[in-house]
N, C-alpha and C positions, 0 to 999 in steps of 0.2 A: 195439666193433669191428665188422667187416663183417656184412652180411646175406647169407644163403644160402637159396635155395629151389629147387624143381625139380619137374619132371613127368616121369613115366616111364609109357609106355603098355605094358601087359602083354598086350594082345589085338591082333588085326589091325585093329580098327576105329580110325579117327582119333579123337583127343580132341576132343570138341565144343567149339567156341568156344576153341580153344587160344590164340589171340592175346589175347583178352579175359582169359582166365585168367592168362597170363604177365604181362600189364600189371598186373593186380590184385595179383599176387604181388610184382612189383617195387615197386609203390607201398607195399605193406604192409611191406616190408623196408627202405624208404628211410631210415628213422630210424636204421638200424644203420650207415649210411655214405653220405655225400653227395659224396665225392670223385670217384667213377667208378661207372659202371653197365655191365654187360655180360651176354652170354649166349652159350652154344653150344647148338646144336640138331643132333642126329644122327639121320638117318633110317635106315630098314631096309636101304637099299642102300649105306650108308656115306657118303651125302652129308652135308656139314657146312656149317652156317651159323654164323658166328662174327661177333659185333659187340660192340665195347666202346668207350666214349667217356668221357672225363673230365668228366662232368657228373652232376648228381643224377638219380635215377630219374624224377622228375616232369617233367624236361626231355627225358630219353631216350625215354620211352614215345611222345611225339609224333613222334619222328624215326627210331625203329627200323624196320628192314625187317619185313615180314610173315614170320612163322615158318611154314615149310611145314607143311601139315596132316598130312603123313605122318611128322612127327618122332617118333621112338621115345623119345628122351630129351632133355630140355632142362634145362640147369643155368643158374641165374640168380645174379647177384652184385651187391651194392651195396658199394662200398669205403669204408672209413674208413682212410685211409693212415696206417700206422705206420712203415713202411720204404719205401725206394725214393723215387721222385719222384711226388708227387701230381698233377702235371700231365702225366706221360708215359704215353701210352696203352699202351706196352709193359708198364708195371707194373700196369695194370688187369687184372682178372680177367674171364673165365677165363684162367689161365696155360696156355701151350701149350709143349710140348717134344716134338719128334718128332710121334708120333701120339697123345700123352697130353694130356688136358685136365684141369685142376684148378681148383676153387674152394676157398678156405681162409679160415678165421676164426681169428685168433690170431697169435702171433709165434714164429718159429723163430729161435733165438738163434745157432745154429752154421752157418747157411747158407754163410757165406763160407769157413769151414773145410772143409765137406763139398765144395764146388765145387773147392776147391784140392786136397784130399786125393784125390778121385776124378778129378781132371784133366778136369773138364767145363767147356766154354765157357759163359759167362753170356751171356744175351740181354737180360736185364732186371736191375733192381737191387732187386727186391722179393724178400723172403725166401721166399715161396711157390713161386717158381720151382724150388726144390730138390725139391719133391714130384714134379711130372711128370718132372723131369730124372732123378731116381733110378729111377723106373719105366721110363722110355723107354731109358735107357742102362744100367740094371742088368739084373736078371733078367727084366724085363718083367712082363706080366700073368700068367705062369706062376708067379711067386713074388712077388706084390706085397708081402706081409708081409716078405719077405727084402730086397726092394729098399728098403722104408721103414725 
């Protein structure tokens, strides 16, 4: 199933060669999924770069935009589609719901029931969407464990 990697900067100094690093990480996890590739990069000011395409990482890295050097956190994902539509960008990761971003590896079997029971609108058909939806529409970051 899917590949997940990331970079988080703990200091004020930019990560040296961030784009080269994220390229190498994406290529390293490509074997975990070739249906789609994506990332979200969040900087100190709350600026967000999000890009995802339904292509393997080896094709994605030559097309991706340059990640800003002041990114604080970067989540990377390569998708092996198990649910949803493997050709639909909305089902690629990172999944976004409100202001919550998520990458996920695995299968959530009760996502349809949870969306129905919590009366949440679906934007994608992938099971992973329930994770950011539950945090965004639930108790939020103040009680992530409760939301999940």
